[in-house]
BADRENPA-97724 format. One record per residue (C-alpha): residue in three letters; residue number from 1; x, y, z. Coordinates in nm, 3 decimals, padded with zeros to 5 digits, m for minus. Layout:
! residues N
NODE:ALA:NUM:X:Y:Z
...
END
This chain:
! residues 450
NODE:UNK:1:m00.143:04.998:m03.367
NODE:UNK:2:m00.183:04.887:m03.733
NODE:UNK:3:m00.257:04.530:m03.844
NODE:UNK:4:00.101:04.476:m03.959
NODE:UNK:5:00.238:04.550:m03.608
NODE:UNK:6:m00.021:04.326:m03.450
NODE:UNK:7:00.071:04.042:m03.681
NODE:UNK:8:00.440:04.084:m03.596
NODE:UNK:9:00.365:04.070:m03.221
NODE:UNK:10:00.144:03.762:m03.257
NODE:UNK:11:00.416:03.588:m03.456
NODE:UNK:12:00.675:03.667:m03.190
NODE:UNK:13:00.449:03.534:m02.911
NODE:UNK:14:00.385:03.216:m03.109
NODE:UNK:15:00.759:03.161:m03.163
NODE:UNK:16:00.833:03.214:m02.793
NODE:UNK:17:00.556:02.975:m02.683
NODE:UNK:18:00.672:02.713:m02.929
NODE:UNK:19:01.029:02.744:m02.803
NODE:UNK:20:00.923:02.710:m02.439
NODE:UNK:21:00.696:02.414:m02.507
NODE:UNK:22:00.961:02.243:m02.717
NODE:UNK:23:01.222:02.285:m02.442
NODE:UNK:24:00.993:02.159:m02.166
NODE:UNK:25:00.767:01.891:m02.308
NODE:UNK:26:00.862:01.840:m02.674
NODE:UNK:27:01.090:01.536:m02.623
NODE:UNK:28:00.973:01.176:m02.636
NODE:UNK:29:01.128:00.844:m02.546
NODE:UNK:30:00.994:00.510:m02.670
NODE:UNK:31:01.090:00.182:m02.505
NODE:UNK:32:01.122:m00.155:m02.676
NODE:UNK:33:00.792:m00.250:m02.513
NODE:UNK:34:00.618:00.027:m02.710
NODE:UNK:35:00.560:00.253:m02.409
NODE:UNK:36:00.618:00.623:m02.488
NODE:UNK:37:00.694:00.901:m02.238
NODE:UNK:38:00.682:01.276:m02.299
NODE:UNK:39:00.916:01.511:m02.120
NODE:UNK:40:01.270:01.643:m02.152
NODE:UNK:41:01.582:01.459:m02.267
NODE:UNK:42:01.860:01.540:m02.020
NODE:UNK:43:02.148:01.324:m02.144
NODE:UNK:44:02.217:01.019:m02.361
NODE:UNK:45:02.514:00.781:m02.343
NODE:UNK:46:02.589:00.434:m02.477
NODE:UNK:47:02.457:00.281:m02.155
NODE:UNK:48:02.191:00.519:m02.016
NODE:UNK:49:01.931:00.769:m02.131
NODE:UNK:50:01.843:01.026:m01.863
NODE:UNK:51:01.491:01.164:m01.918
NODE:UNK:52:01.263:01.395:m01.719
NODE:UNK:53:00.915:01.243:m01.737
NODE:UNK:54:00.602:01.458:m01.700
NODE:UNK:55:00.347:01.283:m01.475
NODE:UNK:56:m00.017:01.365:m01.412
NODE:UNK:57:m00.093:01.675:m01.208
NODE:UNK:58:00.221:01.855:m01.326
NODE:UNK:59:00.458:01.628:m01.132
NODE:UNK:60:00.803:01.557:m01.278
NODE:UNK:61:01.047:01.272:m01.212
NODE:UNK:62:01.390:01.201:m01.360
NODE:UNK:63:01.440:00.842:m01.479
NODE:UNK:64:01.752:00.661:m01.601
NODE:UNK:65:01.651:00.420:m01.878
NODE:UNK:66:01.900:00.145:m01.974
NODE:UNK:67:01.999:00.211:m02.335
NODE:UNK:68:01.928:m00.147:m02.441
NODE:UNK:69:01.561:m00.099:m02.343
NODE:UNK:70:01.517:00.221:m02.547
NODE:UNK:71:01.387:00.195:m02.904
NODE:UNK:72:01.409:00.562:m02.997
NODE:UNK:73:01.445:00.914:m02.856
NODE:UNK:74:01.286:01.220:m03.017
NODE:UNK:75:01.445:01.549:m02.911
NODE:UNK:76:01.210:01.834:m02.989
NODE:UNK:77:01.099:01.810:m03.350
NODE:UNK:78:01.414:01.627:m03.464
NODE:UNK:79:01.403:01.254:m03.398
NODE:UNK:80:01.724:01.091:m03.292
NODE:UNK:81:01.841:00.799:m03.500
NODE:UNK:82:01.618:00.507:m03.395
NODE:UNK:83:01.788:00.205:m03.251
NODE:UNK:84:01.700:m00.135:m03.392
NODE:UNK:85:01.486:m00.336:m03.154
NODE:UNK:86:01.698:m00.545:m02.919
NODE:UNK:87:01.616:m00.913:m02.936
NODE:UNK:88:01.536:m01.031:m02.586
NODE:UNK:89:01.743:m01.311:m02.445
NODE:UNK:90:01.560:m01.644:m02.419
NODE:UNK:91:01.394:m01.653:m02.077
NODE:UNK:92:01.511:m01.910:m01.828
NODE:UNK:93:01.155:m01.974:m01.723
NODE:UNK:94:00.832:m01.933:m01.924
NODE:UNK:95:00.712:m01.573:m01.920
NODE:UNK:96:00.428:m01.485:m01.686
NODE:UNK:97:00.113:m01.382:m01.870
NODE:UNK:98:m00.023:m01.068:m01.708
NODE:UNK:99:m00.400:m01.081:m01.655
NODE:UNK:100:m00.618:m00.821:m01.824
NODE:UNK:101:m00.922:m00.698:m01.628
NODE:UNK:102:m01.090:m00.600:m01.958
NODE:UNK:103:m01.075:m00.958:m02.080
NODE:UNK:104:m01.387:m01.174:m02.067
NODE:UNK:105:m01.187:m01.440:m01.890
NODE:UNK:106:m01.171:m01.409:m01.509
NODE:UNK:107:m00.860:m01.241:m01.375
NODE:UNK:108:m00.603:m01.484:m01.243
NODE:UNK:109:m00.567:m01.450:m00.865
NODE:UNK:110:m00.244:m01.296:m00.741
NODE:UNK:111:m00.045:m01.536:m00.527
NODE:UNK:112:00.034:m01.385:m00.186
NODE:UNK:113:00.396:m01.343:m00.082
NODE:UNK:114:00.517:m01.576:00.194
NODE:UNK:115:00.393:m01.914:00.307
NODE:UNK:116:00.028:m01.986:00.232
NODE:UNK:117:m00.195:m02.038:00.535
NODE:UNK:118:m00.258:m02.400:00.632
NODE:UNK:119:m00.597:m02.508:00.500
NODE:UNK:120:m00.841:m02.598:00.776
NODE:UNK:121:m01.204:m02.697:00.783
NODE:UNK:122:m01.461:m02.473:00.948
NODE:UNK:123:m01.492:m02.726:01.229
NODE:UNK:124:m01.116:m02.725:01.290
NODE:UNK:125:m01.099:m02.345:01.286
NODE:UNK:126:m01.389:m02.302:01.527
NODE:UNK:127:m01.229:m02.555:01.761
NODE:UNK:128:m00.894:m02.376:01.743
NODE:UNK:129:m01.056:m02.038:01.812
NODE:UNK:130:m01.235:m02.170:02.119
NODE:UNK:131:m00.929:m02.352:02.250
NODE:UNK:132:m00.687:m02.061:02.212
NODE:UNK:133:m00.936:m01.788:02.292
NODE:UNK:134:m01.026:m01.930:02.631
NODE:UNK:135:m00.662:m01.950:02.735
NODE:UNK:136:m00.397:m01.686:02.795
NODE:UNK:137:m00.095:m01.648:02.563
NODE:UNK:138:00.241:m01.800:02.658
NODE:UNK:139:00.397:m01.461:02.729
NODE:UNK:140:00.130:m01.364:02.984
NODE:UNK:141:00.327:m01.417:03.307
NODE:UNK:142:00.633:m01.232:03.175
NODE:UNK:143:00.440:m00.906:03.121
NODE:UNK:144:00.333:m00.686:03.410
NODE:UNK:145:m00.003:m00.514:03.429
NODE:UNK:146:00.107:m00.153:03.433
NODE:UNK:147:m00.101:00.157:03.357
NODE:UNK:148:m00.164:00.506:03.500
NODE:UNK:149:m00.392:00.485:03.803
NODE:UNK:150:m00.567:00.795:03.672
NODE:UNK:151:m00.691:00.597:03.369
NODE:UNK:152:m01.070:00.563:03.349
NODE:UNK:153:m01.101:00.189:03.294
NODE:UNK:154:m01.481:00.189:03.321
NODE:UNK:155:m01.514:00.450:03.047
NODE:UNK:156:m01.780:00.650:03.231
NODE:UNK:157:m01.580:00.959:03.324
NODE:UNK:158:m01.446:01.069:02.988
NODE:UNK:159:m01.241:01.387:03.023
NODE:UNK:160:m01.273:01.675:02.780
NODE:UNK:161:m01.000:01.702:02.518
NODE:UNK:162:m00.713:01.465:02.451
NODE:UNK:163:m00.631:01.323:02.794
NODE:UNK:164:m00.415:01.010:02.749
NODE:UNK:165:m00.368:00.974:03.125
NODE:UNK:166:m00.745:00.953:03.170
NODE:UNK:167:m00.921:00.849:02.847
NODE:UNK:168:m00.855:00.488:02.746
NODE:UNK:169:m00.863:00.549:02.370
NODE:UNK:170:m00.622:00.840:02.391
NODE:UNK:171:m00.392:00.637:02.616
NODE:UNK:172:m00.366:00.353:02.364
NODE:UNK:173:m00.329:00.585:02.066
NODE:UNK:174:m00.055:00.797:02.224
NODE:UNK:175:00.131:00.566:02.462
NODE:UNK:176:00.075:00.209:02.338
NODE:UNK:177:00.021:00.197:01.962
NODE:UNK:178:00.344:00.377:01.854
NODE:UNK:179:00.563:00.154:02.076
NODE:UNK:180:00.591:m00.217:01.983
NODE:UNK:181:00.746:m00.300:02.323
NODE:UNK:182:00.417:m00.186:02.481
NODE:UNK:183:00.180:m00.395:02.268
NODE:UNK:184:00.167:m00.701:02.493
NODE:UNK:185:00.124:m00.482:02.798
NODE:UNK:186:m00.164:m00.310:02.617
NODE:UNK:187:m00.330:m00.644:02.545
NODE:UNK:188:m00.300:m00.746:02.910
NODE:UNK:189:m00.456:m00.415:03.011
NODE:UNK:190:m00.751:m00.471:02.776
NODE:UNK:191:m00.815:m00.810:02.936
NODE:UNK:192:m00.828:m00.626:03.268
NODE:UNK:193:m01.065:m00.363:03.126
NODE:UNK:194:m01.303:m00.637:03.011
NODE:UNK:195:m01.310:m00.773:03.367
NODE:UNK:196:m01.369:m00.424:03.508
NODE:UNK:197:m01.663:m00.375:03.269
NODE:UNK:198:m01.818:m00.721:03.319
NODE:UNK:199:m02.148:m00.571:03.438
NODE:UNK:200:m02.161:m00.300:03.170
NODE:UNK:201:m02.336:m00.444:02.863
NODE:UNK:202:m02.276:m00.130:02.659
NODE:UNK:203:m01.906:m00.066:02.722
NODE:UNK:204:m01.770:m00.418:02.766
NODE:UNK:205:m01.821:m00.507:02.395
NODE:UNK:206:m01.615:m00.200:02.301
NODE:UNK:207:m01.321:m00.333:02.503
NODE:UNK:208:m01.366:m00.679:02.348
NODE:UNK:209:m01.359:m00.535:01.996
NODE:UNK:210:m01.050:m00.334:02.083
NODE:UNK:211:m00.880:m00.646:02.221
NODE:UNK:212:m00.965:m00.838:01.902
NODE:UNK:213:m00.803:m00.561:01.695
NODE:UNK:214:m00.483:m00.567:01.900
NODE:UNK:215:m00.450:m00.945:01.884
NODE:UNK:216:m00.501:m00.927:01.506
NODE:UNK:217:m00.311:m00.619:01.390
NODE:UNK:218:m00.035:m00.599:01.646
NODE:UNK:219:00.041:m00.948:01.776
NODE:UNK:220:m00.091:m01.142:01.472
NODE:UNK:221:m00.252:m01.390:01.710
NODE:UNK:222:m00.543:m01.477:01.482
NODE:UNK:223:m00.724:m01.743:01.691
NODE:UNK:224:m00.751:m01.507:01.990
NODE:UNK:225:m00.837:m01.214:01.763
NODE:UNK:226:m01.124:m01.416:01.614
NODE:UNK:227:m01.240:m01.534:01.958
NODE:UNK:228:m01.266:m01.183:02.100
NODE:UNK:229:m01.419:m01.050:01.780
NODE:UNK:230:m01.694:m01.312:01.810
NODE:UNK:231:m01.737:m01.233:02.179
NODE:UNK:232:m01.778:m00.864:02.097
NODE:UNK:233:m02.041:m00.944:01.832
NODE:UNK:234:m02.228:m01.175:02.070
NODE:UNK:235:m02.232:m00.915:02.348
NODE:UNK:236:m02.284:m00.600:02.145
NODE:UNK:237:m02.501:m00.689:01.847
NODE:UNK:238:m02.415:m00.566:01.498
NODE:UNK:239:m02.037:m00.534:01.452
NODE:UNK:240:m01.852:m00.247:01.287
NODE:UNK:241:m01.712:m00.263:00.934
NODE:UNK:242:m01.361:m00.298:01.076
NODE:UNK:243:m01.483:m00.579:01.302
NODE:UNK:244:m01.636:m00.774:01.013
NODE:UNK:245:m01.332:m00.737:00.787
NODE:UNK:246:m01.096:m00.816:01.076
NODE:UNK:247:m01.281:m01.139:01.160
NODE:UNK:248:m01.292:m01.238:00.791
NODE:UNK:249:m00.914:m01.180:00.769
NODE:UNK:250:m00.866:m01.410:01.067
NODE:UNK:251:m01.069:m01.687:00.902
NODE:UNK:252:m00.863:m01.651:00.584
NODE:UNK:253:m00.527:m01.645:00.762
NODE:UNK:254:m00.628:m01.943:00.974
NODE:UNK:255:m00.687:m02.138:00.653
NODE:UNK:256:m01.046:m02.110:00.532
NODE:UNK:257:m01.133:m01.875:00.246
NODE:UNK:258:m01.494:m01.992:00.232
NODE:UNK:259:m01.559:m01.876:00.589
NODE:UNK:260:m01.410:m01.536:00.510
NODE:UNK:261:m01.615:m01.496:00.192
NODE:UNK:262:m01.937:m01.608:00.363
NODE:UNK:263:m01.890:m01.352:00.640
NODE:UNK:264:m01.828:m01.069:00.393
NODE:UNK:265:m02.137:m01.170:00.194
NODE:UNK:266:m02.346:m01.189:00.511
NODE:UNK:267:m02.290:m00.816:00.558
NODE:UNK:268:m02.325:m00.745:00.183
NODE:UNK:269:m01.964:m00.644:00.141
NODE:UNK:270:m01.968:m00.821:m00.194
NODE:UNK:271:m02.221:m00.559:m00.309
NODE:UNK:272:m02.140:m00.247:m00.111
NODE:UNK:273:m01.777:m00.144:m00.180
NODE:UNK:274:m01.549:m00.035:00.103
NODE:UNK:275:m01.169:00.014:00.090
NODE:UNK:276:m01.110:m00.245:00.365
NODE:UNK:277:m01.317:m00.518:00.198
NODE:UNK:278:m01.183:m00.441:m00.152
NODE:UNK:279:m00.833:m00.522:m00.035
NODE:UNK:280:m00.947:m00.843:00.135
NODE:UNK:281:m01.140:m00.961:m00.171
NODE:UNK:282:m00.817:m00.929:m00.371
NODE:UNK:283:m00.628:m01.130:m00.107
NODE:UNK:284:m00.898:m01.397:m00.128
NODE:UNK:285:m00.827:m01.433:m00.500
NODE:UNK:286:m01.140:m01.247:m00.615
NODE:UNK:287:m00.949:m00.997:m00.827
NODE:UNK:288:m01.237:m00.928:m01.068
NODE:UNK:289:m01.479:m00.853:m00.785
NODE:UNK:290:m01.221:m00.634:m00.609
NODE:UNK:291:m01.157:m00.428:m00.922
NODE:UNK:292:m01.530:m00.397:m00.996
NODE:UNK:293:m01.589:m00.268:m00.644
NODE:UNK:294:m01.300:m00.025:m00.669
NODE:UNK:295:m01.442:00.127:m00.987
NODE:UNK:296:m01.786:00.142:m00.829
NODE:UNK:297:m01.636:00.325:m00.532
NODE:UNK:298:m01.466:00.566:m00.775
NODE:UNK:299:m01.809:00.681:m00.894
NODE:UNK:300:m01.887:00.805:m00.542
NODE:UNK:301:m01.543:00.888:m00.402
NODE:UNK:302:m01.302:00.922:m00.698
NODE:UNK:303:m00.978:00.959:m00.501
NODE:UNK:304:m01.054:00.652:m00.287
NODE:UNK:305:m01.183:00.427:m00.566
NODE:UNK:306:m00.914:00.510:m00.821
NODE:UNK:307:m00.641:00.467:m00.560
NODE:UNK:308:m00.778:00.121:m00.476
NODE:UNK:309:m00.798:00.033:m00.845
NODE:UNK:310:m00.442:00.153:m00.901
NODE:UNK:311:m00.317:m00.061:m00.614
NODE:UNK:312:m00.496:m00.367:m00.758
NODE:UNK:313:m00.341:m00.311:m01.103
NODE:UNK:314:m00.001:m00.258:m00.941
NODE:UNK:315:m00.032:m00.582:m00.744
NODE:UNK:316:m00.105:m00.769:m01.068
NODE:UNK:317:00.188:m00.605:m01.250
NODE:UNK:318:m00.028:m00.391:m01.482
NODE:UNK:319:00.184:m00.079:m01.432
NODE:UNK:320:00.045:00.135:m01.716
NODE:UNK:321:m00.311:00.088:m01.591
NODE:UNK:322:m00.198:00.149:m01.233
NODE:UNK:323:m00.031:00.474:m01.335
NODE:UNK:324:m00.348:00.579:m01.518
NODE:UNK:325:m00.558:00.527:m01.205
NODE:UNK:326:m00.310:00.717:m00.989
NODE:UNK:327:m00.319:01.005:m01.239
NODE:UNK:328:m00.698:01.017:m01.200
NODE:UNK:329:m00.653:01.055:m00.825
NODE:UNK:330:m00.418:01.346:m00.887
NODE:UNK:331:m00.675:01.503:m01.117
NODE:UNK:332:m00.947:01.514:m00.850
NODE:UNK:333:m01.042:01.869:m00.759
NODE:UNK:334:m01.021:02.010:m00.408
NODE:UNK:335:m01.022:01.686:m00.205
NODE:UNK:336:m01.082:01.729:00.165
NODE:UNK:337:m00.972:01.533:00.470
NODE:UNK:338:m00.830:01.198:00.364
NODE:UNK:339:m00.851:01.310:00.002
NODE:UNK:340:m00.528:01.506:00.040
NODE:UNK:341:m00.354:01.199:00.183
NODE:UNK:342:m00.485:00.987:m00.103
NODE:UNK:343:m00.346:01.232:m00.358
NODE:UNK:344:m00.006:01.220:m00.190
NODE:UNK:345:m00.018:00.839:m00.190
NODE:UNK:346:m00.117:00.838:m00.557
NODE:UNK:347:00.175:01.066:m00.644
NODE:UNK:348:00.425:00.843:m00.462
NODE:UNK:349:00.274:00.523:m00.602
NODE:UNK:350:00.267:00.667:m00.954
NODE:UNK:351:00.637:00.749:m00.937
NODE:UNK:352:00.713:00.399:m00.808
NODE:UNK:353:00.523:00.206:m01.077
NODE:UNK:354:00.695:00.405:m01.349
NODE:UNK:355:01.030:00.315:m01.197
NODE:UNK:356:00.927:m00.050:m01.177
NODE:UNK:357:00.881:m00.067:m01.554
NODE:UNK:358:01.258:m00.058:m01.610
NODE:UNK:359:01.397:m00.170:m01.273
NODE:UNK:360:01.641:m00.461:m01.296
NODE:UNK:361:01.778:m00.554:m00.953
NODE:UNK:362:02.059:m00.758:m01.112
NODE:UNK:363:02.202:m00.429:m01.242
NODE:UNK:364:02.191:m00.244:m00.910
NODE:UNK:365:02.538:m00.161:m00.781
NODE:UNK:366:02.671:m00.318:m00.461
NODE:UNK:367:02.636:m00.124:m00.139
NODE:UNK:368:02.372:00.029:00.084
NODE:UNK:369:02.130:00.254:m00.100
NODE:UNK:370:01.900:00.512:00.055
NODE:UNK:371:01.543:00.589:m00.045
NODE:UNK:372:01.269:00.819:00.086
NODE:UNK:373:00.894:00.829:00.038
NODE:UNK:374:00.613:01.024:00.202
NODE:UNK:375:00.407:00.820:00.449
NODE:UNK:376:00.112:00.900:00.674
NODE:UNK:377:00.285:01.144:00.911
NODE:UNK:378:00.578:01.251:00.696
NODE:UNK:379:00.892:01.120:00.521
NODE:UNK:380:00.983:00.753:00.567
NODE:UNK:381:01.340:00.648:00.490
NODE:UNK:382:01.489:00.306:00.415
NODE:UNK:383:01.833:00.160:00.356
NODE:UNK:384:01.856:m00.125:00.105
NODE:UNK:385:02.174:m00.331:00.102
NODE:UNK:386:02.258:m00.503:m00.227
NODE:UNK:387:02.536:m00.748:m00.306
NODE:UNK:388:02.595:m00.932:m00.635
NODE:UNK:389:02.250:m00.845:m00.767
NODE:UNK:390:02.073:m00.968:m00.452
NODE:UNK:391:01.883:m00.774:m00.186
NODE:UNK:392:02.064:m00.855:00.138
NODE:UNK:393:01.860:m00.641:00.377
NODE:UNK:394:01.598:m00.367:00.396
NODE:UNK:395:01.573:m00.148:00.702
NODE:UNK:396:01.341:00.139:00.790
NODE:UNK:397:01.579:00.398:00.934
NODE:UNK:398:01.340:00.685:00.998
NODE:UNK:399:00.965:00.745:01.008
NODE:UNK:400:00.704:00.951:01.191
NODE:UNK:401:00.403:00.717:01.166
NODE:UNK:402:00.228:00.625:01.487
NODE:UNK:403:m00.005:00.354:01.351
NODE:UNK:404:00.205:00.108:01.152
NODE:UNK:405:00.114:m00.229:01.308
NODE:UNK:406:00.366:m00.495:01.198
NODE:UNK:407:00.460:m00.329:00.868
NODE:UNK:408:00.789:m00.174:00.986
NODE:UNK:409:00.944:m00.518:01.037
NODE:UNK:410:00.723:m00.738:00.819
NODE:UNK:411:00.739:m00.550:00.488
NODE:UNK:412:01.123:m00.531:00.475
NODE:UNK:413:01.134:m00.908:00.540
NODE:UNK:414:00.889:m00.967:00.254
NODE:UNK:415:01.104:m00.763:00.015
NODE:UNK:416:01.414:m00.966:00.106
NODE:UNK:417:01.224:m01.296:00.091
NODE:UNK:418:01.088:m01.225:m00.257
NODE:UNK:419:01.400:m01.041:m00.378
NODE:UNK:420:01.170:m00.786:m00.534
NODE:UNK:421:00.967:m00.473:m00.473
NODE:UNK:422:00.695:m00.592:m00.711
NODE:UNK:423:00.356:m00.751:m00.635
NODE:UNK:424:00.387:m00.703:m00.261
NODE:UNK:425:00.056:m00.665:m00.081
NODE:UNK:426:00.033:m00.423:00.209
NODE:UNK:427:00.037:m00.548:00.568
NODE:UNK:428:m00.324:m00.560:00.687
NODE:UNK:429:m00.434:m00.233:00.840
NODE:UNK:430:m00.108:m00.054:00.759
NODE:UNK:431:m00.152:00.020:00.391
NODE:UNK:432:m00.001:00.369:00.395
NODE:UNK:433:00.316:00.270:00.581
NODE:UNK:434:00.354:m00.047:00.372
NODE:UNK:435:00.327:00.153:00.050
NODE:UNK:436:00.583:00.404:00.173
NODE:UNK:437:00.833:00.128:00.257
NODE:UNK:438:00.798:m00.035:m00.085
NODE:UNK:439:00.809:00.301:m00.267
NODE:UNK:440:01.119:00.413:m00.077
NODE:UNK:441:01.292:00.081:m00.146
NODE:UNK:442:01.198:00.111:m00.515
NODE:UNK:443:01.354:00.457:m00.536
NODE:UNK:444:01.667:00.334:m00.356
NODE:UNK:445:01.715:00.052:m00.606
NODE:UNK:446:01.618:00.246:m00.919
NODE:UNK:447:01.863:00.526:m00.854
NODE:UNK:448:02.175:00.310:m00.816
NODE:UNK:449:02.237:00.111:m01.132
NODE:UNK:450:02.566:00.003:m01.282
END
């Protein structure tokens, strides 16, 4: 083949590649805020610009941008006529200044959704824990002690394999945890197990720690959760990471941040980053410390640290930075175990924060809207009912998760109470399910505008 023929072939290949690239990723859309997306322009009307956005990791999502929020659209190499910037309407209330973690000033704490815990002194909290912990809950007499008689309550005859009719842990995981109507019965059974193991110094603390977890995560009975957590520590020595963070959460929710912070510092969780403590530091108002720990964790476990950092940015309303962190999770190579779950969470969260940038609930059409997001065990679906620009109800209609704690009922109530899917912290211990509920609700609202 002569040089002339080779040159002709190279030119043809270049033209074809340029045409493909221009058709797939040559379009751009710029919002009034200055944010620019690359992708593919699908349609443009007087009210809406439909655009396929290219996300990190090769993921695509179709977004409907309100025309009044679009500054310009560039189709291929030919820019569309730019629109003059739209003057924003005077705000009814002063605008909220979003904190910048790169600023030298400390990051402003994010206010939690819902009523703030009543402030109590350490003396008052310790007295409350002892008073409630040494008594039985009001519902006690109405719940029967019921369990398989084959269950090994002493924990000394563990059967091989997954035997929920014999092994206590398997029984709770399979037959108690996924069923809210069984939670109180499970707590009553754990009280019984503690009595059965009263002469076993090794196994009784395990049952106490398990009881503390159920009072905390499932029944949200924080005084009793703290009491049994302290009893487990007293009987068993050094507590687990989950035990420390769980007890610190109880102190905070009972009304004393200082007690929570002191406990975390006692076990050096202000120095050694862990996903559980990072989340709690943010709830305690230590946003700078939480973000610093998340980035430190990213140096060791990128998918875990960047996901935590993305969630912190999202909670503070810094959606561009959140999306950047989620993209870094998607860019991690060959994650194993939980890494695959973290990548899936990052993909769902990244789609949601990009939708949040232009979501205006006042423009969502009336009716019940459906949304889906991937959760821990599979797809989670929600129905969001909207009337006159207000969120009337949010309901989880389908899910496969078996460890969701109180998130299935609590998170929808938080969305309705705040009338928003923004800046909602996950229910303690149920981060994955909480994220899925908020992401699904976001998709439901974003896809149904006037």
